Structure formats: structure tokens, C-alpha cells
Legacy VTK file of the C-alpha trace (Angstrom):
# vtk DataFile Version 3.0
C-alpha trace
ASCII
DATASET POLYDATA
POINTS 482 float
-31.925 -12.795 -37.755
-31.642 -9.648 -35.665
-30.376 -11.704 -32.730
-27.585 -13.124 -34.904
-26.543 -9.649 -36.083
-26.623 -8.369 -32.533
-24.476 -11.273 -31.380
-21.987 -10.682 -34.216
-21.733 -7.005 -33.205
-21.040 -8.044 -29.617
-18.276 -10.390 -30.766
-16.730 -7.676 -32.934
-16.829 -5.176 -30.049
-15.217 -7.659 -27.651
-12.485 -8.365 -30.213
-11.777 -4.640 -30.687
-11.796 -4.068 -26.929
-9.306 -6.865 -26.297
-7.020 -5.568 -29.066
-7.117 -2.109 -27.481
-6.360 -3.663 -24.086
-3.327 -5.426 -25.552
-2.032 -2.055 -26.762
-2.829 -0.588 -23.312
-0.635 -3.257 -21.693
2.229 -2.641 -24.133
2.244 1.121 -23.578
2.039 0.611 -19.802
5.147 -1.606 -19.976
7.020 0.783 -22.292
6.321 3.734 -19.986
7.477 1.797 -16.941
10.631 0.168 -18.255
11.743 2.885 -20.681
10.666 6.072 -18.896
10.180 5.076 -15.207
6.545 6.213 -15.422
4.118 4.010 -13.490
0.466 4.043 -14.471
-2.393 3.016 -12.177
-6.161 2.927 -12.653
-7.896 4.599 -9.711
-5.018 3.367 -7.529
-5.243 -0.201 -8.854
-1.982 -1.557 -10.220
-1.991 -2.383 -13.929
1.633 -3.430 -14.470
1.875 -7.200 -15.130
-1.920 -7.520 -15.382
-3.592 -9.551 -18.130
-6.260 -8.469 -20.610
-9.198 -9.622 -18.493
-7.803 -7.869 -15.403
-7.535 -4.573 -17.304
-11.064 -4.841 -18.715
-12.484 -5.622 -15.265
-10.624 -2.666 -13.742
-12.158 -0.358 -16.346
-15.597 -1.714 -15.475
-14.941 -1.013 -11.784
-13.673 2.477 -12.617
-16.816 3.299 -14.581
-19.020 2.145 -11.732
-16.923 4.094 -9.235
-17.217 7.468 -11.001
-20.671 6.692 -12.453
-19.456 7.499 -15.948
-18.139 5.101 -18.622
-14.351 4.716 -18.527
-13.491 3.342 -21.944
-10.382 1.317 -22.727
-10.304 3.068 -26.110
-10.066 6.479 -24.418
-7.442 5.200 -21.983
-5.276 3.965 -24.848
-5.569 7.283 -26.684
-4.478 9.176 -23.549
-1.617 6.720 -22.958
-0.359 7.312 -26.495
-0.231 11.047 -25.767
1.598 10.452 -22.471
4.097 8.180 -24.204
4.884 10.952 -26.696
5.821 13.329 -23.870
9.296 13.439 -22.362
8.163 13.140 -18.740
10.464 12.718 -15.734
9.819 9.643 -13.525
6.136 9.808 -12.574
3.106 7.945 -11.266
-0.103 8.708 -13.152
-3.715 7.648 -12.696
-5.110 6.884 -16.143
-8.583 6.458 -14.637
-8.621 9.997 -13.301
-7.223 11.393 -16.548
-9.829 9.559 -18.639
-12.612 10.712 -16.327
-11.454 14.331 -16.483
-11.117 14.222 -20.258
-14.863 13.592 -20.485
-15.819 16.013 -17.718
-17.924 19.080 -18.417
-15.098 21.545 -17.758
-12.708 20.051 -20.326
-12.304 22.644 -23.069
-9.455 21.002 -24.964
-9.904 20.201 -28.632
-7.851 17.023 -28.614
-6.249 14.469 -26.321
-2.688 15.756 -26.771
-3.470 19.311 -25.642
-5.464 17.920 -22.699
-2.587 15.708 -21.526
0.011 18.469 -21.968
-2.087 20.838 -19.838
-2.839 18.291 -17.105
0.771 17.137 -16.730
2.508 20.488 -17.191
3.747 20.526 -13.586
5.759 17.348 -14.191
8.429 19.410 -15.915
9.192 21.290 -12.691
9.589 18.188 -10.504
12.956 17.732 -8.812
15.499 15.192 -9.970
15.459 11.960 -7.969
18.583 10.304 -6.588
18.117 6.529 -6.054
18.305 5.254 -2.474
19.913 2.028 -1.240
17.620 -0.013 1.008
18.490 -2.733 3.524
15.837 -4.993 5.025
16.703 -5.848 8.618
14.751 -9.078 9.094
12.923 -11.219 6.549
9.551 -12.132 8.070
6.024 -11.601 6.738
6.344 -7.859 6.111
10.003 -8.051 5.121
9.325 -10.568 2.359
6.370 -8.585 1.024
8.458 -5.402 0.990
11.152 -7.328 -0.898
8.606 -8.596 -3.411
7.185 -5.147 -4.066
10.549 -3.399 -4.283
11.932 -5.956 -6.712
8.761 -6.139 -8.799
8.722 -2.346 -9.086
12.438 -1.686 -9.516
12.002 -0.710 -13.163
14.994 1.419 -14.118
16.080 1.625 -10.463
15.357 5.314 -10.114
13.796 5.099 -6.625
14.396 2.482 -3.934
17.054 -0.149 -4.579
16.980 -3.242 -2.377
20.655 -4.062 -1.831
20.797 -6.366 1.189
18.815 -8.337 3.760
20.108 -8.860 7.303
19.222 -12.084 9.147
20.441 -13.935 12.196
21.992 -17.396 12.112
24.297 -19.232 9.761
24.128 -18.621 6.026
24.656 -21.647 3.801
23.143 -23.171 0.680
20.262 -24.807 2.535
19.323 -21.606 4.388
19.490 -19.500 1.222
17.332 -22.004 -0.660
14.734 -21.875 2.114
14.783 -18.068 2.112
14.359 -18.129 -1.662
11.444 -20.560 -1.417
9.639 -18.354 1.125
10.081 -15.372 -1.162
8.914 -17.207 -4.287
5.843 -18.890 -2.828
3.463 -17.551 -0.209
0.406 -19.393 1.115
-1.625 -16.175 1.271
-0.230 -14.001 -1.516
0.651 -16.707 -4.034
3.600 -16.893 -6.398
6.108 -14.074 -6.769
5.772 -12.805 -10.342
9.489 -12.924 -11.036
12.612 -15.045 -10.771
14.576 -15.944 -7.641
17.901 -17.797 -7.816
20.479 -18.644 -5.151
24.084 -17.398 -5.319
25.833 -19.463 -2.636
29.292 -18.048 -3.324
28.198 -14.482 -2.549
25.543 -15.317 0.081
22.920 -13.701 -2.113
19.654 -14.145 -3.916
19.434 -13.095 -7.548
15.955 -11.563 -7.758
14.776 -10.652 -11.244
18.415 -10.741 -12.303
19.552 -8.329 -9.574
21.856 -9.311 -6.692
20.533 -8.882 -3.138
23.138 -9.785 -0.510
22.325 -11.638 2.714
24.234 -10.468 5.774
24.485 -12.459 8.993
24.533 -10.195 12.061
23.546 -10.294 15.722
24.157 -6.582 16.364
23.023 -3.871 13.942
25.855 -1.515 14.893
28.491 -4.113 13.952
27.660 -4.171 10.233
29.771 -2.397 7.639
27.400 -1.975 4.689
30.043 -0.187 2.643
31.852 -3.530 2.238
28.938 -4.496 0.008
28.936 -1.231 -1.940
26.004 0.116 0.077
26.084 3.772 1.125
23.726 6.191 2.863
21.164 3.393 3.161
17.650 3.378 4.549
17.356 0.493 7.008
13.843 -0.963 7.157
13.616 -2.886 10.444
10.851 -5.490 10.368
12.129 -7.722 13.180
9.971 -6.225 15.922
12.952 -6.566 18.276
14.033 -2.906 18.332
11.097 -0.667 19.263
12.369 2.494 21.026
14.658 5.328 20.002
17.719 4.013 21.818
17.468 0.542 20.291
16.686 1.801 16.797
19.571 4.286 16.972
21.950 1.319 16.976
21.224 0.933 13.257
22.662 4.388 12.642
26.000 3.338 14.133
26.483 0.916 11.243
28.795 2.161 8.516
26.773 3.027 5.420
23.406 3.550 7.181
21.688 6.939 7.309
17.984 6.481 8.142
15.795 3.902 9.922
12.186 2.910 9.327
10.453 0.593 11.814
7.549 -1.517 10.531
5.739 -1.508 13.885
4.623 1.073 16.457
7.652 2.781 18.000
8.373 4.568 21.262
9.992 8.018 21.402
10.044 8.198 17.580
7.522 9.666 15.117
4.699 7.218 14.370
3.592 7.972 10.821
0.481 7.141 8.822
1.521 8.149 5.343
-0.993 10.519 3.812
-2.086 11.844 7.208
0.920 13.152 9.150
4.082 12.291 7.211
4.645 15.897 6.084
4.995 17.009 9.718
8.463 15.440 9.857
11.338 16.550 7.638
13.428 13.558 6.483
16.474 15.847 6.393
16.115 16.449 10.133
14.499 13.212 11.380
16.536 10.013 11.182
14.212 7.428 12.741
10.601 6.816 11.735
7.904 4.307 12.638
5.207 3.219 10.167
2.855 2.529 13.127
0.677 -0.601 12.892
-1.499 -2.085 10.150
-4.652 -1.263 12.137
-3.562 2.321 12.803
-2.931 2.763 9.075
-6.371 1.327 8.305
-8.467 3.461 10.634
-6.575 6.772 10.738
-7.398 7.946 7.177
-11.121 7.293 7.718
-11.101 8.910 11.159
-9.385 11.968 9.703
-12.120 12.329 7.069
-14.874 12.038 9.691
-13.102 14.357 12.138
-12.463 17.018 9.487
-15.958 16.760 7.982
-18.265 16.085 10.932
-16.235 16.304 14.148
-15.911 13.296 16.466
-17.177 13.534 20.058
-16.183 10.000 21.073
-15.993 6.485 19.719
-14.982 2.859 20.043
-12.916 0.809 17.608
-13.301 -2.963 17.486
-10.811 -4.789 15.281
-11.605 -8.194 13.830
-8.035 -9.164 13.036
-6.462 -12.131 11.282
-4.351 -14.281 13.587
-0.652 -13.461 13.684
2.643 -15.262 14.139
2.851 -14.390 17.844
-0.107 -16.704 18.583
0.173 -20.441 19.100
-0.654 -23.034 16.472
-1.946 -25.323 19.251
-2.718 -24.559 22.888
0.452 -23.684 24.779
1.939 -21.182 27.189
1.890 -17.533 26.099
2.941 -14.333 27.813
-0.473 -12.735 27.214
-3.914 -13.896 28.251
-5.937 -15.934 25.700
-3.285 -15.757 22.960
-1.959 -19.126 24.061
-5.017 -20.884 22.607
-4.920 -22.427 19.119
-5.103 -19.522 16.649
-6.831 -21.408 13.838
-9.565 -22.787 16.112
-10.585 -19.829 18.255
-11.752 -16.258 18.214
-9.476 -14.578 20.745
-10.177 -11.306 22.535
-7.023 -9.266 22.993
-5.921 -5.679 23.317
-4.846 -3.237 20.615
-3.127 0.094 20.981
-4.548 1.386 17.699
-7.083 3.699 19.359
-4.395 5.497 21.322
-1.948 5.391 18.400
-4.373 7.316 16.189
-3.950 10.378 18.380
-0.265 10.626 17.406
-1.443 11.366 13.873
-4.672 13.183 14.827
-4.075 14.937 18.189
-7.643 16.315 18.316
-8.893 12.759 19.024
-6.848 12.439 22.214
-8.969 10.859 24.976
-11.988 10.333 22.691
-11.414 6.750 21.511
-11.347 3.299 23.082
-10.269 0.174 21.236
-10.091 -3.586 21.479
-9.374 -6.511 19.154
-10.590 -9.995 18.357
-8.170 -12.323 16.587
-10.094 -14.673 14.285
-9.202 -17.895 12.398
-8.149 -16.417 9.055
-4.464 -15.990 8.077
-4.892 -12.544 6.520
-7.550 -9.905 5.891
-8.977 -7.863 8.771
-11.901 -5.578 9.587
-12.123 -2.511 11.830
-15.554 -1.450 13.080
-15.726 2.240 13.990
-18.602 3.182 16.300
-18.548 6.964 16.399
-20.617 9.781 17.883
-20.214 12.903 15.749
-20.873 16.585 16.405
-22.685 17.354 13.147
-25.463 15.090 11.975
-25.257 13.330 8.645
-26.933 10.657 6.523
-25.582 7.532 4.896
-25.795 9.153 1.476
-23.987 12.308 2.628
-21.252 10.388 4.441
-20.695 8.102 1.455
-20.431 11.149 -0.798
-17.793 12.652 1.496
-15.702 9.475 1.629
-16.022 8.890 -2.100
-14.659 12.371 -2.733
-11.646 11.713 -0.518
-11.062 8.383 -2.263
-11.144 10.120 -5.649
-9.061 13.230 -5.021
-6.906 14.928 -2.401
-4.201 13.764 0.000
-5.758 10.390 0.877
-6.374 8.844 -2.550
-3.631 6.247 -1.969
-4.997 5.421 1.467
-8.758 5.018 0.937
-10.399 2.575 -1.435
-14.163 2.966 -1.776
-15.996 -0.363 -2.109
-19.272 -0.536 -4.039
-19.858 -4.247 -3.529
-22.771 -5.762 -1.630
-20.886 -9.076 -1.524
-17.540 -8.013 -0.042
-15.891 -10.551 2.303
-12.416 -10.791 3.804
-10.825 -12.952 1.093
-11.839 -10.367 -1.534
-9.614 -7.672 -0.074
-6.399 -9.725 0.052
-3.893 -8.057 -2.275
-5.358 -4.547 -1.954
-2.664 -1.869 -1.801
-4.829 0.735 -0.028
-4.615 0.412 3.776
-8.316 1.394 4.219
-11.165 -0.178 2.270
-14.386 1.634 3.085
-17.425 -0.674 2.854
-19.999 1.847 1.645
-22.827 -0.700 1.621
-22.390 -1.699 5.274
-22.491 1.759 6.897
-25.117 2.291 9.594
-26.312 5.682 10.866
-28.764 6.365 13.674
-32.067 8.150 13.075
-30.723 11.399 14.537
-27.656 11.255 12.267
-25.225 11.519 15.178
-24.085 7.896 15.648
-22.157 6.125 12.905
-21.008 2.528 12.481
-18.391 2.241 9.746
-16.798 -0.973 8.447
-13.194 -0.653 7.282
-11.542 -3.684 5.678
-7.781 -3.982 5.306
-5.184 -6.437 4.110
-3.129 -6.286 7.278
-0.041 -7.489 5.390
-0.180 -6.197 1.804
-1.979 -2.895 2.399
0.348 -2.125 5.303
3.390 -3.044 3.203
2.424 -0.407 0.661
2.159 2.182 3.419
5.653 1.214 4.542
6.947 1.678 0.998
5.161 5.025 0.581
6.768 6.251 3.789
10.139 4.823 2.733
9.960 6.816 -0.508
9.165 9.969 1.443
12.080 9.418 3.844
14.427 8.629 0.953
13.147 11.661 -0.991
12.443 9.574 -4.088
8.725 10.310 -4.411
8.038 10.903 -8.089
5.729 13.443 -9.657
2.213 12.064 -9.206
-1.128 12.775 -10.806
-4.076 11.323 -8.960
LINES 1 483
482 0 1 2 3 4 5 6 7 8 9 10 11 12 13 14 15 16 17 18 19 20 21 22 23 24 25 26 27 28 29 30 31 32 33 34 35 36 37 38 39 40 41 42 43 44 45 46 47 48 49 50 51 52 53 54 55 56 57 58 59 60 61 62 63 64 65 66 67 68 69 70 71 72 73 74 75 76 77 78 79 80 81 82 83 84 85 86 87 88 89 90 91 92 93 94 95 96 97 98 99 100 101 102 103 104 105 106 107 108 109 110 111 112 113 114 115 116 117 118 119 120 121 122 123 124 125 126 127 128 129 130 131 132 133 134 135 136 137 138 139 140 141 142 143 144 145 146 147 148 149 150 151 152 153 154 155 156 157 158 159 160 161 162 163 164 165 166 167 168 169 170 171 172 173 174 175 176 177 178 179 180 181 182 183 184 185 186 187 188 189 190 191 192 193 194 195 196 197 198 199 200 201 202 203 204 205 206 207 208 209 210 211 212 213 214 215 216 217 218 219 220 221 222 223 224 225 226 227 228 229 230 231 232 233 234 235 236 237 238 239 240 241 242 243 244 245 246 247 248 249 250 251 252 253 254 255 256 257 258 259 260 261 262 263 264 265 266 267 268 269 270 271 272 273 274 275 276 277 278 279 280 281 282 283 284 285 286 287 288 289 290 291 292 293 294 295 296 297 298 299 300 301 302 303 304 305 306 307 308 309 310 311 312 313 314 315 316 317 318 319 320 321 322 323 324 325 326 327 328 329 330 331 332 333 334 335 336 337 338 339 340 341 342 343 344 345 346 347 348 349 350 351 352 353 354 355 356 357 358 359 360 361 362 363 364 365 366 367 368 369 370 371 372 373 374 375 376 377 378 379 380 381 382 383 384 385 386 387 388 389 390 391 392 393 394 395 396 397 398 399 400 401 402 403 404 405 406 407 408 409 410 411 412 413 414 415 416 417 418 419 420 421 422 423 424 425 426 427 428 429 430 431 432 433 434 435 436 437 438 439 440 441 442 443 444 445 446 447 448 449 450 451 452 453 454 455 456 457 458 459 460 461 462 463 464 465 466 467 468 469 470 471 472 473 474 475 476 477 478 479 480 481
């Protein structure tokens, strides 16, 4: 009899929890579409998630902070946030819920707690939306388009207005472009609508017009003809890599800033969260978002350098194959890359070790790096073999990295994994560029040699770094509470 009563209680609790989660989802949507306030849960996106996703994220959050994170508490805090007249913001409900139950919380009720925690939001500067043009529509370009259109909301930040491609534009080409945007073999279906407007050479994405422009020379485009002014050009072609070539974008009428989604020469190479604040977007017109690998390893290396000091190290990247490799054996300009990508592990070079020093100058001359391309289409792993100045232990190092993942300037960049079962397919779709595998870390007996395993979605995680940097350049970063 007691087992039956216990089971009935479990059913009742699950029913109440799912009802609360439904309210959670509604408030999340209301905040986003009515007030341009985006809510995340320890950096995990919750917009457009289902009930089971939200419950699982709360379970992860509780394990992460080693304290229960209740959906009932989250809903109560969200109600209080919804009652406030906040400017556009991005808030971490996981952190707020955790802090509400912390020992130093002296507030009598949820409303007074939320008002105190978010008081600085009132002083945030007004945001002026920024027009964005994607120059190129490859792997990164399409993911940027997906994210910008999925997160347009009230259009208070980045507005995707046009996409520049080479070659003829006709109904067949537009339909193929639309199909590539809607369906992706790695990242699945786009959670939105995509229609073709042949008359205007455009795609209608989530009901919003995005023009396609055919151009061979960036300087020849007049964006103002399409109602586009003072635009940020995000170049994801890989064709223009140095300052002179990228400056051609600025000759186009209606363009004001350029962001390259690859390592650049003679321009600032930025890992957002690490060195973006060193360059004033009012004074700097051309930026590079560096590479996916540089964005993966730099945040972790900064933590280790700042906490323990790095004497020297080697970085080995186990990287998904890329579009520059051959599907079957054929000629290639570089050694080994001509062999069939889906059948071989291929040793090749990477400039990530040297690129890190542009963001962390103190590591200049201390790092070597190499790469192995492996037969997976996405999802990569960087192995950092480091000799440090101050000895540590696995427990101490994990505590340090967990702290950085929870608070500070790198919370968007570092995700702390607690799983003993983590494999490459698990990290596909992760917005953080660095996923620290806490269970895999190795440290020598003397505490001076570390082997760290850093996973990264080399497409999706990097795309989010590009967008973070784009928001900084465009000066549309909202008030955030992480």
C-alpha cells in the first residue's frame, strides 16, 4: 500500500512540475517577444525549448552548482522579472535562482531580491539596432543567419538585411539557398519558416525579408539601394583575409564596419571575452573573429595562465574534417589533405598556437600546435599539454575552472562538463566555444604538468562567438546578468 501511495505522490509531483515548466516557457516567450529580454539557464538557451528540455536543464544546473535548482523557484523569479519594466536584457535564471538560495541572501521575498539584483539594468544605455550583411553564405554564414533570424525578437539588436553571393540569382538558385538554410545534415531543421521571393531576389525568413545581392567586387555594392545604412559586413567567404582586401568592403555605400569569420592579417584577431575590450569599435573598423580552435583554447589558456602561470605547452587539435578537404583522393595544395576526408585521419598544421598569443601576449613563444583532421563532420577536441609554474591538483584546477564557468568575464565562453560519458556528438549544438571535460583532466604527481581536454562545436560554438563580437562592434550588447 505504501508503494502505491509513494507512486501516486511521484505522479502528482511530476504533474505539478510539468505545469510549472509550461508557465516557465510562457513567461520566457513573453519576456523575449514583448520586452526583448532573453533568459538563459547557466548559458543554455531556453527559448523554443520543450518541457522535457527545460526540466533536464534544471537537473543539469542543480548538479553543476551542487544545490537543487527548482523549476518552481525559477518560475517565481521569472514572474518578478516580468513585473519589472526592464530595458532589453539577457539574464541567467539559473544564477539568479542559485543566488536566491545562497547563504548571503537577506531578502524577505522574491520581488525585493530581483529588484536588488537587477537594479543596474535601469542605468544601461539605449541600444540602436544595427543592419547586418552576410558576405558569403557557407557553413558559418548560414549558421549566423539562422541564429540572427531565430533571435531577432523585436529587432532591437542585429538585423540581418542582406546576403551577398556570387553567380546568377534566379528561382532555382534561391530555392537551393533556402533549402540549405532550412535543413542541415549536422544541425538539423531550422526552427522557423523560409520562403522564396523571386521578384525581389530575397528569402522571407520568419516573415522578414532578407535580400540576396549578386556581386563580384565588394566595393561595387550600393547597400543604400536596399534601404541598408551604416551596416556591419560579416565576411565568411575566406577570400579576403588581410587589411587591404577587407578594406574594400568599406568602400561600399552603406557599409561602416567589417567582421571576418577567420584569422586575419594586419587586423585585430579577437576572442570575445578575452581581448575584445582592447579595441574600441568607434575607432577600429575591421575585426577578425580568429578561428574556431583559437576561440576554443584561448579562454582555458587564459584561466590557467592567470591562475597558475604557463611555462610551455603543446596543443594537439583533433578536428572535424572541413570543406577544403577532398571527398575522395585528389590533388590538393597542401600535403595529406588531398586524401579522402571521411576515410582518413589526416595530420595537418594549425596556426592556433601562435594565434593565441595575439589575445594573450604573455604566451608568446611558449606554445607549439598541430592538428589531426578526423572522419566526423563536426565536433572537435583540443588537447592542451601544459607545464605550469605553480603546482596544482585535479580537484584544485577543476574548482578554478568551475568558478570561471560560473561567474566573471568568461561565463559565455566556458562550459564545464560533469559527464563521464561525453563524446563528440554530445557537444554538437553547444553555444560555448570551450567545453571543459572535467572528468578527463590528467595531472602529474608533482602537480606541474597538465593534460586538459577541451571539446568544441567548431561550427555552432564559433558562430556564437562571431555573434557576440558582432554585437560588441555594433554596440548593441544588452544589459546582462550572469
